C-alpha positions as CSV (number, residue, x, y, z in Angstrom):
1,M,147.2,136.7,42.9
2,N,144.3,139.1,42.9
3,E,141.2,137.1,42.0
4,P,137.7,138.7,41.6
5,Q,135.4,138.3,44.4
6,I,131.9,137.0,43.7
7,T,129.3,138.1,46.2
8,R,125.6,137.4,46.3
9,L,123.3,140.3,47.0
10,E,119.8,139.6,48.3
11,S,116.9,141.8,49.1
12,K,113.5,141.0,50.5
13,A,110.0,142.6,50.4
14,I,106.9,141.4,52.3
15,A,103.3,142.2,51.6
16,R,101.1,141.2,54.5
17,W,97.3,140.9,54.9
18,V,96.6,141.0,51.2
19,R,92.9,140.3,50.7
20,I,93.2,137.5,48.2
21,T,93.1,133.8,49.0
22,P,96.5,132.1,49.1
23,R,95.4,129.5,46.7
24,K,94.7,132.1,44.0
25,M,97.8,134.0,44.8
26,R,100.0,130.9,44.5
27,L,98.8,130.5,40.9
28,V,100.4,133.8,40.0
29,A,103.5,133.3,42.2
30,N,104.2,130.1,40.3
31,L,104.3,132.0,37.0
32,V,107.3,134.1,38.0
33,R,109.3,131.8,40.4
34,G,112.9,131.6,39.3
35,K,112.6,134.2,36.5
36,K,114.6,137.3,35.9
37,V,112.9,140.4,37.3
38,N,112.3,142.1,34.0
39,E,110.6,139.0,32.6
40,A,108.5,138.6,35.8
41,V,107.3,142.2,35.8
42,D,106.3,141.9,32.1
43,A,104.4,138.7,32.7
44,L,102.6,140.2,35.8
45,T,101.8,143.4,34.0
46,Y,99.8,141.6,31.3
47,S,98.3,138.9,33.4
48,L,94.6,139.0,33.8
49,K,94.6,137.5,37.3
50,R,93.7,139.9,40.1
51,A,96.5,138.6,42.3
52,S,99.1,139.8,39.8
53,T,98.9,143.4,41.0
54,P,100.1,142.8,44.6
55,V,102.7,140.3,43.4
56,E,104.1,142.9,40.9
57,K,104.1,145.6,43.5
58,T,106.0,143.4,45.9
59,V,108.6,142.3,43.3
60,R,109.1,146.0,42.4
61,S,109.5,146.9,46.0
62,A,112.2,144.1,46.5
63,L,114.1,145.4,43.5
64,A,114.0,149.0,44.9
65,N,115.3,147.7,48.2
66,M,118.2,146.1,46.4
67,M,119.0,149.2,44.4
68,Q,119.3,151.3,47.5
69,R,122.3,149.4,48.8
70,D,125.8,150.7,48.1
71,E,127.0,147.4,46.6
72,A,124.2,147.4,44.0
73,S,124.9,150.8,42.6
74,K,126.5,149.4,39.5
75,L,124.1,146.4,39.3
76,D,122.0,145.9,36.1
77,P,118.4,145.1,37.1
78,A,118.2,142.6,34.2
79,E,120.7,140.4,36.1
80,V,118.5,140.1,39.2
81,T,116.4,136.9,39.6
82,I,113.6,135.9,41.9
83,R,115.2,133.4,44.2
84,E,112.2,132.8,46.4
85,I,108.6,133.8,46.3
86,R,106.3,132.4,49.0
87,V,102.6,132.8,49.7
88,D,101.6,132.1,53.3
89,E,98.1,132.1,54.7
90,G,97.2,135.1,56.8
91,P,94.3,135.5,59.3
92,T,90.8,134.6,58.1
93,M,87.9,136.9,58.6
94,K,84.7,135.0,59.4
95,R,81.4,136.5,58.2
96,W,77.8,135.2,58.2
97,R,75.4,135.0,55.4
98,P,71.7,134.7,56.2
99,R,70.0,131.6,54.7
100,A,66.5,130.1,54.6
101,M,64.6,129.2,57.7
102,G,66.7,131.3,60.1
103,R,70.0,129.5,59.3
104,A,73.3,131.2,58.7
105,F,76.2,130.1,56.6
106,R,79.8,131.0,57.3
107,I,81.8,133.0,54.8
108,M,85.6,132.7,55.1
109,K,87.4,135.9,53.8
110,R,91.0,134.6,53.6
111,T,94.1,136.8,53.5
112,S,97.7,136.1,52.3
113,H,101.2,137.1,53.3
114,L,103.5,137.4,50.3
115,T,107.3,137.2,50.6
116,V,109.7,137.9,47.7
117,V,113.4,137.4,47.9
118,L,115.6,138.6,45.0
119,S,119.2,137.7,44.4
120,A,122.0,138.8,42.1
121,Q,125.7,137.9,41.8
122,V,128.1,140.8,41.8
123,T,131.7,140.3,40.7
124,R,134.1,142.8,42.3
125,H,137.7,143.3,41.3
126,E,139.7,144.5,44.3
127,P,142.5,146.9,43.5
128,K,145.9,145.6,44.2
129,K,147.1,147.0,47.5
130,K,150.5,148.7,47.6
131,A,152.9,147.5,50.2
132,F,153.8,150.1,52.8
133,L,157.5,150.9,52.9
134,A,158.8,152.7,55.9
135,P,161.3,155.4,55.3
136,K,164.9,154.3,55.7
137,A,166.7,155.8,58.6
138,S,169.8,157.8,57.6
139,K,173.2,156.7,58.9
140,T,174.1,160.1,60.2
141,A,171.0,160.3,62.4
142,A,171.7,157.0,64.1
143,K,175.1,158.0,65.5
144,P,175.1,159.1,69.1
145,E,177.2,162.2,69.9
């Protein structure tokens, strides 16, 4: 029989060298992990955390990447979920702050790399293929003369 095929679409977006510490960005990433994209964007839009802006931009970028694919042309964005959101530590810029009696204290300006992976399940119904029938050879054409 002709059963529907369930395929899993995935898309990814990466924001690198974001000038927010990974610890602060992970607080925001944990808010939206596993949610639907619409719920996540709403939560990030009204969040007061500074890290919510780059996270929201990256989620929107991953959704736009998914919608550009041919398979996702009929996909409803409300069905897309955040499968993975990961915050990794980027390079740290080291700066110096002058202190009393000629000393200097180190300032660590940390950066983050943010990876967002979205997924959606698409059900496709393949049209039933018609069998190819070769034309029958006529009896008169088969006789040698």
